[in-house]
C-alpha positions in Angstrom: -40.6 -23.6 -9.9 -41.0 -20.3 -8.0 -40.6 -20.9 -4.3 -40.8 -18.4 -1.5 -37.0 -18.8 -1.2 -36.3 -17.0 -4.4 -38.5 -14.0 -3.4 -36.4 -13.3 -0.3 -33.0 -11.8 -0.5 -30.4 -14.4 -0.1 -27.7 -13.6 2.4 -25.0 -15.8 3.7 -22.9 -15.0 6.8 -19.5 -16.5 6.2 -17.7 -15.2 9.3 -19.0 -13.6 12.5 -16.6 -13.2 15.4 -15.4 -10.5 17.7 -13.1 -9.1 15.0 -15.3 -8.9 12.0 -18.5 -10.0 10.3 -18.4 -11.1 6.6 -21.7 -11.5 4.8 -22.5 -12.1 1.2 -25.7 -10.7 -0.2 -26.2 -13.0 -3.2 -29.3 -11.3 -4.4 -27.5 -7.9 -4.9 -24.0 -9.3 -5.4 -22.6 -7.5 -2.5 -19.9 -8.5 -0.1 -20.3 -6.8 3.3 -17.4 -6.7 5.7 -17.7 -5.1 9.1 -14.6 -4.7 11.1 -15.3 -4.7 14.8 -11.7 -4.2 15.9 -8.7 -2.4 14.7 -6.7 -4.7 12.3 -3.3 -4.4 11.0 -0.3 -6.3 9.5 -1.0 -10.0 9.2 -4.6 -9.9 10.4 -5.4 -7.1 8.0 -3.6 -8.9 5.1 -5.4 -12.2 5.9 -8.8 -10.4 5.9 -8.2 -8.8 2.6 -7.0 -12.1 1.1 -10.1 -13.8 2.3 -12.2 -11.0 0.9 -10.6 -11.5 -2.5 -11.3 -15.3 -2.3 -15.0 -14.6 -1.5 -15.3 -12.1 -4.4 -13.9 -14.7 -6.8 -15.9 -17.6 -5.4 -19.3 -15.8 -5.6 -18.3 -13.6 -8.6 -19.4 -10.5 -6.7 -19.8 -7.0 -8.1 -19.8 -4.8 -5.1 -17.8 -4.6 -1.9 -18.8 -2.6 1.2 -16.3 -2.5 4.0 -17.2 -0.9 7.3 -13.8 0.1 8.7 -14.9 2.6 11.2 -13.1 0.6 13.9 -9.8 0.9 12.0 -8.5 4.3 12.8 -5.4 4.4 10.6 -3.4 2.3 8.2 0.3 2.3 8.6 2.3 2.9 5.5 3.4 -0.7 5.1 -0.2 -1.9 5.2 -1.4 0.9 2.9 1.2 0.1 0.3 0.5 -3.6 0.6 -3.1 -2.9 -0.2 -2.3 -0.8 -3.2 0.3 -3.1 -4.6 -1.5 -6.4 -3.9 -5.2 -6.1 -3.2 -6.2 -3.3 -5.6 -4.7 -5.1 -8.7 -6.4 -8.3 -7.6 -9.7 -6.5 -7.2 -9.4 -5.1 -10.6 -8.8 -8.5 -12.1 -11.9 -9.8 -10.3 -15.6 -9.3 -11.1 -15.7 -6.4 -8.7 -17.0 -3.1 -10.1 -17.4 -0.9 -7.0 -15.8 -0.7 -3.7 -17.4 1.4 -1.0 -15.7 2.0 2.3 -17.4 3.3 5.5 -15.1 5.3 7.6 -15.2 7.9 10.4 -15.3 11.4 9.1 -12.3 12.4 11.0 -10.3 9.2 10.8 -6.7 9.0 9.6 -7.9 6.3 7.2 -9.2 9.1 5.0 -5.7 9.9 3.9 -5.3 6.3 2.6 -8.7 6.6 0.9 -7.6 9.8 -0.9 -4.5 8.1 -2.0 -6.4 5.1 -3.3 -8.8 7.3 -5.2 -6.0 9.3 -6.7 -4.3 6.1 -7.8 -7.5 4.8 -9.4 -8.3 8.1 -11.0 -5.0 8.5 -12.7 -5.8 5.5 -14.8 -7.3 5.9 -18.2 -11.0 5.5 -18.2 -10.7 2.2 -20.3 -8.5 0.8 -17.6 -10.6 2.0 -14.8 -12.6 -1.1 -14.0 -13.0 -0.4 -10.3 -14.7 2.5 -8.7 -13.9 3.4 -5.2 -15.8 5.8 -2.9 -15.9 6.5 0.8 -18.9 7.2 2.9 -19.8 7.9 6.5 -23.1 6.1 6.5 -24.2 2.7 5.2 -27.3 3.9 3.5 -25.4 6.3 1.2 -22.9 3.6 0.4 -25.5 1.1 -0.5 -27.3 3.6 -2.6 -24.1 4.4 -4.5 -23.3 0.7 -5.0 -26.7 -0.3 -6.3 -27.5 2.7 -8.5 -25.9 3.3 -11.8 -24.8 6.9 -12.1 -26.3 8.7 -15.1 
């Protein structure tokens, strides 16, 4: 039964264009989304909805979004994320959401807000962990390692 195929990590690139790259690492159950351009409003909403679809299709556990090209989230988009995307993520198979962002970016405010929102929940209800990173290696390490 064992072929070489199963030995290698299975990765599927679902979208790759000038705006973003979306890749699924089936072996490690990670959805990797790299934004190459600043997104907002409808484009941003569409991207998140497709992310949710992919998570549900592949029953993924981890999400890594590289949003270093997104410098800020306007309030409307930020509240849309919190009221629509986060609840949907919690209902999904997703366990951890790591976000790569620039250290000095305005996005950090949104991240803090998101973390506060998730942290105010009771531990039983907290099904989704969210963390931000400035480099991919740390993010992957956090996603794939269970904390003690």
